N, C-alpha and C positions, 0 to 999 in steps of 0.2 A: 504494499500499499504506499502510496506516495505521501511524503510529509507536506507537500504543497497543499494549501487549503483548497479543497475541491467542492465545497458546498455539499450537495447530496450525491455527488458522483463518486463512484469507485473506480480505481485504476490500478491494474496489476503490474504495471511497468515501472521503470526507474523514475525517480523524482524528476520533475521537469519545471521549467519556467514558462507559463503561458505566453509571455512576450516573445518567446523563441519559436512559436508555432502559429499557424494561421487558424487551425481549428481541429476538430476531432469527429470521428464517427462513433456512434453509440448504440447500445441496446437498452431499451426500456422493457422491463418484464413485469407483468401483473401476476402476482402469486395468489390471487384470490381463488379458492377452490372451485367456484362456479364460473369464473371468468378468466381462465388462464390465457393470457394474450401477450404478444410481443410486438415491438416496433423498432425498426432500424432507421436511424436518421443521422444528420450531421449538424454541427454547431460551430460557429466561428467564435474565437476568443475576443475579437475586436470588431467594432463597427467602422466602416470606412465611408466617408462622404467626400465628394469632390471638393477640393480646395480647403478642407478642414483636416485637422489632425485626427488620428484614429482615437477612438474611445473604447473603453472596456465594455463588452456586451454583457448581457444578463446571464451568461453561461452557467454561473454557480447556482442559480435558482430556476433555470430554464427546465421546463418539462417537455414540451413538444409543440410543433406547429400543427400537429394532427388534432383536429377537433374530436376525433374518436377517443384518443388517449386522454385528452383533457377532460372529456365527459366522464370517462371511467374513473379517473382520479377523483373528480368531484363526487361521483355517485358512490364509489366504494371506499374512499379514504386513502390518503397517501401512504399509510402504513403497508399497503399491499404491493407497493411498487419499489423496484430497484432500478438504479441508473448506473450503467457500466460504460466506461470509455473503452472502446475496442482498440483504437489506434489514433495517434496524433499525426497531423500533417503540417508541413511547413509551407505548402503552396495551395492556392485556391483550386488549381487543376487536380492536384493529388487528392484533395478532400472530396471533390465532386466525383472523380473516378472511383475512389475508394468506397464511397457510399454505394454507388451503383454496383460495384463488384460484390460487395458483401450482400446487398439485396438479391442479386441474381444467384449467388452461391447458396444462400439460404432459402431460395425459392419463395420469397415473401408474398408474391401475388397469388400463388396457387396452392401452397401447403395447407392441408386441412386436417382437422381432427376426424375420428371415425364418424362423429355425428354430423359432419359436413360444415361445421363452423371453421372459420379461418384461424390458423395459428398466429399469423401476423395481422396487424391492423394497417399495414402499408397498403395504399391504394394506387400507387404509381411508382415507376422507376424512371428517374430523370434521364434525358437524352444527353449523351456525351458527344460533342462536335469538335473535339480536338484530341491530340495525342498528349496525355499527361506526362510530366517528368517524374512522377512518383507512382509506385504501384503498391499493392498490398504486400507487406513483408512476410517472411516465412513464419515468424512468431504469431502474427495475426492469423495466417492461414491455419496454423496448428490450433489456435483458440477457436476458430470458426468450425473446424472439424469436431471439436469438443461440443460446441453448441449444437451443431447438426445431430451428433450422436445422442445428445441429451433429448432433443426433440423426438428423434426416432424412438428412443426408449419410452418416452412419455406416450407417444402414439400407440406403441405396442401394448403398454400397460392399460391404456384406455380401451383398446380393441379387446384385450383379454377380459376386462371387467364388464364390458357390454356383452361379450359372449357368455360369461358366467351368469348374468342376469337373465338371459334368455333361455338357458339350458337347465338351470337349477344346480348342476354339479360342474365344477371346473374341469377343463381338459387337462391331461397330463402332457408335458413336453418330453422330448426325447431325453433330456438331461434329468428327468425325474421331478422337476420343479412344476408347480401348478402354473397354469397360464394366467 
């Protein structure tokens, strides 16, 4: 965990100075048992306006630009939400491309739970019209693999529990564990 004051954000990487970076990509997770949802987004550390000096953005308290996420936070309470910085970026292009890569990698538009509800609340993936100077690093790729594996495990558990409800008795798996 970084010693840098991060507001409600968690970051698993080395300490950093936000002034050295343009922004970050993030994962918001809703841990409410009836509304498990996720959202991938990006946030800049500073605001830039033509002819003016940069100003610090609201990144420490920022929740999301997604009205779906903000409504869930309002309806369920902030205690059900975690905010994780996945990767820091030094350039605007790297940040934009990184967000899109993570969204595609995690299948945010189409991944669904067995009941048909979406895993992610993302509703679009931005268009990239340039070749970025930065890409997702190996550490982030490894972390994304872990996130994807966790989602697959969660989906399998939910499929197993919906199968059990319909059959009365749980199925046995090849390894001897209940489904």
